[in-house]
C-alpha positions as CSV (number, residue, x, y, z in Angstrom):
1,M,-59.4,-26.7,4.4
2,P,-57.5,-25.0,7.2
3,T,-57.2,-28.3,8.9
4,K,-55.4,-29.9,5.9
5,I,-53.0,-26.9,5.6
6,I,-52.1,-27.3,9.4
7,N,-51.7,-31.1,9.1
8,T,-49.3,-30.5,6.0
9,L,-47.3,-27.9,7.8
10,T,-47.0,-30.2,11.0
11,G,-45.9,-33.1,8.7
12,L,-43.2,-30.8,7.1
13,V,-41.9,-29.5,10.6
14,L,-41.8,-33.2,11.7
15,L,-39.9,-34.3,8.5
16,L,-37.5,-31.4,9.0
17,A,-37.0,-32.3,12.7
18,V,-36.1,-35.8,11.8
19,A,-33.9,-35.0,8.6
20,A,-31.8,-32.2,10.1
21,P,-30.0,-34.4,12.8
22,L,-29.2,-37.0,10.1
23,H,-27.8,-34.5,7.9
24,A,-25.8,-32.8,10.6
25,G,-24.4,-36.3,11.7
26,S,-23.2,-37.0,8.2
27,I,-21.5,-33.5,8.1
28,L,-19.6,-34.3,11.4
29,N,-18.1,-37.3,9.8
30,H,-14.2,-36.8,9.2
31,E,-13.0,-39.2,6.2
32,M,-9.5,-40.3,5.6
33,T,-7.7,-43.0,3.4
34,V,-4.9,-44.9,5.0
35,F,-2.7,-47.8,3.8
36,V,-2.0,-50.3,6.7
37,P,1.0,-52.6,5.7
38,F,0.2,-55.2,8.2
39,G,-2.7,-57.3,9.2
40,F,-4.3,-56.0,12.5
41,V,-7.1,-56.5,15.1
42,A,-9.9,-53.7,15.4
43,G,-12.5,-54.5,18.1
44,D,-12.9,-58.3,18.0
45,R,-12.2,-58.5,14.2
46,S,-8.9,-59.4,12.3
47,L,-8.2,-57.3,9.2
48,P,-5.9,-57.8,6.4
49,P,-3.2,-55.3,5.3
50,G,-4.3,-52.8,2.7
51,D,-6.2,-49.5,2.0
52,Y,-8.9,-48.4,4.4
53,S,-11.4,-45.5,4.2
54,V,-11.8,-44.4,7.9
55,Q,-14.7,-42.4,8.9
56,V,-14.7,-40.6,12.3
57,N,-17.7,-39.4,14.0
58,P,-16.7,-37.8,17.4
59,E,-20.2,-36.7,18.2
60,R,-21.5,-40.1,18.1
61,G,-18.3,-41.8,19.3
62,S,-17.7,-44.0,16.6
63,V,-15.2,-45.0,13.8
64,V,-16.0,-46.9,10.7
65,L,-13.3,-48.7,8.9
66,H,-14.1,-49.9,5.3
67,Q,-12.0,-51.9,2.9
68,E,-13.3,-52.4,-0.7
69,G,-14.9,-55.7,-1.1
70,R,-15.6,-56.1,2.6
71,S,-18.4,-55.0,4.9
72,P,-17.8,-51.9,7.0
73,L,-16.7,-52.3,10.6
74,I,-18.2,-49.8,13.1
75,L,-16.3,-49.4,16.3
76,L,-17.4,-47.5,19.4
77,T,-14.7,-45.1,20.7
78,N,-14.0,-42.7,23.6
79,Q,-12.5,-39.3,23.1
80,R,-9.0,-38.4,24.0
81,E,-7.3,-34.9,24.0
82,S,-3.9,-34.2,22.8
83,A,-1.8,-30.9,23.4
84,N,-1.4,-30.5,19.8
85,N,-3.0,-31.1,16.4
86,P,-1.8,-33.6,14.2
87,S,-0.9,-32.2,10.7
88,R,-2.3,-35.4,9.1
89,G,-4.9,-37.9,10.2
90,K,-3.3,-41.1,11.6
91,L,-4.1,-44.6,13.1
92,V,-2.1,-45.7,16.2
93,F,-1.4,-49.4,16.7
94,K,0.1,-51.3,19.7
95,R,2.2,-54.4,18.8
96,Y,2.5,-57.4,21.0
97,G,4.8,-60.0,19.4
98,A,3.5,-60.4,15.8
99,N,-0.1,-59.0,16.6
100,F,-1.0,-55.5,15.9
101,F,-4.2,-53.9,17.6
102,L,-5.6,-50.7,16.5
103,S,-5.6,-48.4,19.5
104,E,-6.3,-44.8,18.5
105,V,-7.7,-42.7,15.5
106,W,-6.8,-39.1,15.0
107,N,-8.1,-36.5,12.5
108,Q,-6.0,-34.1,10.7
109,D,-5.9,-30.7,12.7
110,N,-8.0,-31.9,15.5
111,A,-6.7,-32.2,19.0
112,T,-9.5,-34.7,20.0
113,G,-8.6,-38.3,19.0
114,Q,-10.7,-41.4,19.3
115,T,-9.5,-44.3,21.5
116,L,-10.8,-47.9,21.1
117,T,-11.5,-50.2,24.1
118,P,-8.9,-53.0,23.9
119,S,-10.4,-56.4,22.7
120,A,-10.2,-59.5,24.8
121,A,-7.1,-60.7,23.0
122,E,-5.3,-57.5,23.5
123,K,-6.1,-57.5,27.2
124,E,-4.9,-61.0,27.6
125,M,-1.6,-60.1,25.7
126,A,-1.3,-56.7,27.7
127,H,-1.6,-58.7,31.0
128,K,1.3,-60.9,30.0
129,K,3.6,-58.0,28.9
130,Q,3.9,-54.3,27.8
131,P,3.5,-53.5,24.2
132,E,6.7,-54.0,22.4
133,Q,6.1,-51.1,20.0
134,I,3.5,-48.4,19.2
135,L,3.2,-47.8,15.5
136,V,1.6,-44.8,13.7
137,V,0.3,-45.0,10.1
138,Q,-0.3,-41.6,8.5
139,A,-3.2,-40.9,6.3
140,R,-2.8,-40.0,2.8
């Protein structure tokens, strides 16, 4: 009987050890909704204009873009510090000609933003010329 109790307790401890980090990871997600009025490239994927749900998990170094009716896009990111906290979440895009590339994601009231590694297409365009414009789209 004592062996059964010990095995049960051991199983519960292991379950908690696995479940706690998963729950903590979901708490660390910061979510915002953004309307992007133009098509753009994020990672190696071209995305249409529209409403996007954006989840940022700085602890895991990832951003998830989701548009209704489409599969989510998971992007790996690096952290970048700013001198001030943005009052609203925002997406930062670089424009080369008619092409827009997602460059940074910032959460509301957080001085740590997420930067995306430039895609091969963006690197090629950047090699030819500087971005013509930096555009910021505010979260709602």
